[in-house]
Backbone as JSON, one array per atom type, in Angstrom:
{
  "sequence": "MSFQTLIGLTPSGLRPPCVVAWVLLSASALSACTPFQPPPPDFSRWYKSGVSLDGVKTAMRACGYDNLDGGGDRSPVDIRLTRFYCMKDGGFKRKDKLDPCKAGRISESPVCEGRR",
  "N": [[-49.42, 52.88, -6.77], [-47.55, 55.38, -8.81], [-48.85, 57.16, -11.43], [-46.19, 58.06, -12.49], [-44.45, 56.19, -11.88], [-45.13, 53.88, -12.97], [-44.56, 54.02, -15.5], [-41.96, 54.77, -15.75], [-40.77, 56.73, -15.09], [-38.56, 58.62, -13.03], [-38.51, 60.44, -9.59], [-36.74, 62.39, -10.49], [-37.56, 63.05, -12.94], [-36.44, 61.91, -14.9], [-35.55, 59.43, -17.21], [-34.47, 55.49, -15.69], [-31.37, 54.72, -16.88], [-31.32, 52.11, -17.59], [-33.93, 51.24, -18.5], [-34.03, 53.16, -20.95], [-31.87, 52.21, -22.55], [-32.79, 49.57, -22.7], [-35.12, 49.98, -23.85], [-34.26, 51.55, -26.65], [-32.58, 48.92, -27.48], [-34.55, 47.25, -28.08], [-36.17, 48.95, -29.86], [-34.01, 48.48, -32.02], [-33.55, 45.95, -32.49], [-36.04, 45.36, -33.73], [-36.37, 46.93, -35.59], [-34.65, 45.51, -37.04], [-35.69, 43.18, -38.18], [-37.75, 41.4, -40.67], [-41.14, 41.48, -42.16], [-43.4, 38.45, -42.22], [-43.53, 37.18, -45.03], [-45.0, 35.12, -47.31], [-44.56, 32.14, -49.42], [-43.69, 32.57, -53.44], [-46.54, 32.43, -55.36], [-47.66, 28.95, -56.79], [-47.86, 28.79, -59.36], [-46.19, 30.59, -60.14], [-43.97, 29.56, -60.54], [-43.19, 27.93, -62.2], [-42.41, 27.37, -65.77], [-42.05, 27.92, -69.48], [-40.71, 27.76, -72.16], [-41.52, 30.2, -74.33], [-44.04, 30.2, -73.29], [-46.81, 32.02, -71.72], [-47.65, 33.52, -68.52], [-50.45, 33.08, -68.26], [-50.63, 30.72, -70.35], [-49.54, 29.35, -68.72], [-51.3, 28.59, -66.24], [-53.02, 27.62, -67.8], [-52.46, 25.26, -68.47], [-51.64, 24.33, -65.78], [-54.12, 23.83, -64.97], [-55.22, 22.0, -66.77], [-53.87, 20.15, -65.83], [-54.54, 19.21, -63.47], [-54.4, 20.9, -61.1], [-56.26, 22.35, -58.83], [-55.51, 24.62, -56.85], [-53.69, 27.35, -57.61], [-52.26, 28.74, -56.32], [-51.11, 26.89, -54.82], [-50.74, 26.64, -52.04], [-51.87, 25.15, -49.2], [-52.67, 22.73, -49.78], [-53.93, 19.8, -49.59], [-54.54, 17.26, -50.55], [-53.99, 13.76, -51.72], [-50.19, 12.32, -51.24], [-49.86, 11.23, -54.1], [-51.14, 12.05, -55.66], [-50.78, 14.76, -55.78], [-48.16, 14.25, -57.11], [-48.15, 13.53, -59.48], [-50.03, 15.52, -60.55], [-47.73, 17.3, -60.6], [-45.99, 16.03, -62.38], [-47.22, 15.78, -64.71], [-46.88, 18.49, -65.58], [-44.12, 18.03, -65.95], [-43.8, 16.72, -67.82], [-45.17, 17.94, -70.21], [-43.23, 19.74, -70.92], [-42.94, 21.34, -69.2], [-40.68, 23.45, -66.7], [-39.37, 24.0, -63.66], [-38.45, 26.79, -61.95], [-36.81, 26.78, -59.23], [-35.49, 24.27, -59.75], [-36.5, 21.76, -58.46], [-37.45, 18.58, -57.9], [-39.43, 15.96, -57.13], [-39.26, 13.23, -56.83], [-36.65, 12.84, -56.93], [-35.98, 13.14, -54.0], [-35.65, 12.02, -50.95], [-38.06, 10.29, -48.89], [-40.5, 10.63, -50.75], [-39.89, 9.43, -52.64], [-40.64, 6.82, -52.86], [-42.96, 6.74, -53.73], [-45.17, 5.46, -56.25], [-45.78, 6.34, -58.35], [-43.03, 7.74, -58.9], [-42.08, 5.78, -60.22], [-39.58, 4.83, -62.18], [-38.67, 7.49, -62.72], [-36.54, 8.02, -60.92]],
  "CA": [[-48.19, 53.28, -7.39], [-48.33, 56.57, -9.28], [-48.38, 57.04, -13.32], [-44.81, 58.53, -13.14], [-43.74, 55.48, -11.26], [-45.24, 53.07, -13.75], [-43.92, 54.55, -16.93], [-40.56, 54.47, -15.53], [-39.9, 58.35, -14.39], [-38.19, 59.04, -11.32], [-38.75, 61.56, -9.09], [-36.09, 63.33, -11.11], [-38.12, 63.19, -13.93], [-35.93, 61.1, -15.92], [-35.61, 57.5, -17.15], [-33.35, 55.42, -15.43], [-30.77, 54.0, -18.0], [-31.64, 50.5, -18.1], [-35.19, 51.59, -19.23], [-33.75, 53.68, -22.09], [-31.55, 51.05, -22.89], [-34.09, 48.34, -23.36], [-36.21, 50.76, -25.35], [-33.32, 51.37, -27.65], [-32.43, 48.03, -28.09], [-35.93, 46.7, -28.42], [-36.43, 49.4, -31.15], [-33.35, 48.22, -33.12], [-34.25, 44.18, -33.21], [-38.04, 45.39, -34.33], [-36.39, 47.45, -37.4], [-34.08, 44.22, -38.11], [-37.07, 42.04, -38.63], [-38.73, 41.17, -41.74], [-41.92, 40.76, -41.71], [-44.09, 37.4, -42.5], [-43.6, 36.58, -46.19], [-45.73, 34.33, -47.6], [-43.83, 31.52, -50.64], [-44.45, 33.12, -54.33], [-47.34, 31.16, -55.68], [-47.32, 27.75, -57.61], [-48.09, 29.24, -60.69], [-44.76, 31.67, -60.79], [-42.12, 28.87, -60.51], [-43.09, 27.04, -64.06], [-41.76, 28.07, -66.9], [-41.89, 26.78, -70.25], [-40.14, 28.69, -73.62], [-42.9, 30.6, -75.6], [-45.44, 30.37, -73.09], [-47.02, 33.11, -70.85], [-47.94, 33.12, -67.56], [-51.82, 32.35, -68.31], [-50.55, 29.51, -70.86], [-48.77, 28.12, -67.31], [-51.7, 28.6, -65.42], [-53.75, 26.9, -68.22], [-51.52, 23.99, -67.93], [-51.94, 23.82, -64.49], [-55.36, 23.53, -64.82], [-55.37, 20.78, -67.14], [-52.94, 18.99, -65.26], [-55.38, 18.62, -62.34], [-54.37, 21.46, -60.26], [-57.05, 23.29, -58.25], [-54.85, 25.76, -56.37], [-52.87, 27.64, -58.5], [-51.46, 29.38, -55.22], [-50.52, 25.77, -54.36], [-50.9, 26.68, -50.46], [-53.19, 24.32, -48.21], [-53.08, 21.51, -50.78], [-53.77, 18.69, -48.44], [-54.45, 16.1, -51.91], [-52.43, 12.85, -51.03], [-49.2, 13.01, -52.34], [-49.35, 10.88, -55.3], [-52.06, 13.07, -56.79], [-49.55, 16.0, -55.96], [-47.15, 13.96, -58.0], [-49.14, 13.08, -60.59], [-49.91, 16.92, -61.44], [-46.22, 17.93, -60.95], [-45.18, 15.1, -63.47], [-47.94, 15.66, -66.11], [-46.35, 19.71, -66.41], [-42.87, 18.16, -66.21], [-44.2, 15.82, -69.18], [-45.43, 18.78, -70.74], [-42.4, 20.37, -71.18], [-42.84, 23.03, -68.34], [-39.69, 23.52, -65.97], [-39.55, 24.39, -61.92], [-37.34, 27.67, -61.78], [-36.21, 26.15, -58.23], [-35.35, 23.21, -60.32], [-37.78, 20.82, -57.64], [-38.11, 17.16, -58.79], [-39.72, 15.19, -55.76], [-38.91, 11.93, -57.18], [-35.02, 12.33, -56.8], [-35.85, 13.61, -52.83], [-36.06, 11.57, -49.82], [-38.65, 9.03, -48.95], [-41.28, 10.43, -51.43], [-39.33, 8.66, -54.3], [-41.18, 5.41, -52.6], [-44.48, 6.16, -54.42], [-45.65, 4.17, -57.33], [-45.66, 7.46, -59.24], [-42.02, 7.95, -59.2], [-40.99, 4.35, -61.2], [-38.88, 5.24, -63.8], [-38.26, 8.99, -62.78], [-35.73, 8.52, -59.85]],
  "C": [[-48.78, 54.7, -8.48], [-47.98, 56.27, -10.63], [-46.98, 57.43, -13.46], [-44.09, 57.02, -12.96], [-43.85, 53.77, -12.68], [-45.1, 53.17, -14.99], [-42.66, 54.52, -16.66], [-39.86, 55.67, -15.23], [-39.18, 58.04, -12.91], [-38.15, 60.21, -10.92], [-38.2, 62.96, -9.7], [-36.89, 63.84, -12.21], [-37.15, 62.53, -15.19], [-35.68, 59.66, -15.89], [-34.49, 57.02, -16.79], [-32.55, 54.8, -16.63], [-31.12, 52.93, -18.59], [-32.92, 50.69, -18.6], [-34.76, 52.07, -20.38], [-32.77, 52.64, -23.19], [-32.27, 49.9, -23.8], [-34.88, 48.74, -24.51], [-35.38, 50.67, -26.75], [-32.99, 49.97, -28.43], [-33.36, 47.06, -28.87], [-36.16, 47.53, -30.23], [-35.57, 49.02, -32.39], [-33.62, 46.94, -33.7], [-35.46, 44.51, -33.89], [-37.3, 45.68, -35.67], [-35.74, 45.97, -37.92], [-34.77, 43.1, -38.31], [-37.91, 42.03, -39.87], [-39.76, 40.91, -41.4], [-42.51, 39.69, -42.91], [-44.4, 37.27, -44.42], [-44.08, 35.41, -47.16], [-44.84, 33.38, -49.17], [-44.79, 32.27, -52.07], [-45.76, 31.87, -54.49], [-47.12, 30.48, -56.92], [-46.86, 28.34, -58.81], [-46.68, 29.66, -61.67], [-43.81, 31.04, -60.92], [-42.26, 27.89, -61.81], [-43.18, 27.93, -64.96], [-41.83, 26.95, -67.99], [-41.49, 28.15, -71.84], [-41.44, 28.83, -74.35], [-44.19, 30.41, -75.08], [-45.91, 31.58, -72.04], [-47.53, 33.18, -69.4], [-49.83, 32.61, -67.49], [-51.69, 30.99, -68.92], [-50.23, 28.56, -69.76], [-49.85, 27.92, -66.42], [-52.92, 27.59, -65.83], [-53.64, 25.66, -68.61], [-51.7, 23.51, -66.78], [-53.27, 22.87, -64.47], [-55.73, 22.25, -65.39], [-54.39, 19.94, -66.59], [-54.0, 18.38, -63.92], [-55.31, 19.55, -60.92], [-55.63, 22.34, -60.33], [-56.47, 24.92, -57.65], [-54.2, 26.04, -56.91], [-51.88, 27.98, -57.92], [-50.18, 27.96, -54.89], [-50.47, 26.07, -53.0], [-52.13, 25.85, -50.22], [-53.28, 23.4, -49.31], [-53.02, 20.4, -50.06], [-54.6, 17.28, -49.4], [-53.27, 14.67, -50.93], [-51.46, 12.84, -52.29], [-49.11, 12.08, -53.25], [-50.4, 11.44, -55.78], [-51.11, 14.28, -56.94], [-48.27, 15.83, -57.02], [-47.43, 14.04, -59.11], [-49.25, 14.6, -61.38], [-48.94, 17.32, -61.28], [-46.04, 17.31, -62.41], [-45.97, 15.38, -64.69], [-47.27, 17.54, -66.38], [-44.98, 19.06, -66.61], [-42.69, 17.36, -67.22], [-44.31, 16.81, -70.5], [-44.58, 19.68, -71.6], [-42.11, 21.64, -70.27], [-41.5, 22.57, -67.51], [-40.02, 24.35, -64.69], [-38.55, 25.62, -62.43], [-36.68, 27.34, -60.32], [-35.83, 24.77, -58.29], [-35.61, 21.76, -58.93], [-37.45, 19.57, -58.78], [-38.11, 16.22, -57.35], [-39.66, 14.21, -55.73], [-37.56, 11.59, -56.79], [-34.93, 12.89, -55.41], [-36.21, 12.53, -51.88], [-37.0, 10.68, -49.94], [-40.38, 9.12, -49.89], [-41.16, 9.77, -52.89], [-39.97, 7.39, -54.03], [-42.49, 5.74, -53.41], [-44.01, 5.53, -55.76], [-45.09, 5.27, -58.72], [-44.15, 7.72, -59.85], [-41.2, 6.7, -60.08], [-40.6, 5.23, -62.48], [-38.25, 6.69, -63.35], [-37.22, 9.19, -61.32], [-34.48, 8.44, -60.32]]
}
């Protein structure tokens, strides 16, 4: 097999129309894709009037958060809920209005007693 045949050149030097169409479709499909974007860090989702971002981070550490980004936390659900509601009880709110005890089976946790 010659190099010209391998890259799709015909003896006349032009590529077959189907190869050109495939290249154009592939290029347009790839340009429409957005690259992977990780979720925003957990500390950026909490807020409280008059508290700076550093204040949010300090409060999160005081509530037991080790990883302020929130990614890869393998703590048991009850521990994560305890941290979450420590922040809520401290007057912090979430921008995404998340309230785990009001959603799904997680509400069966003892931490959710009185929060449903």
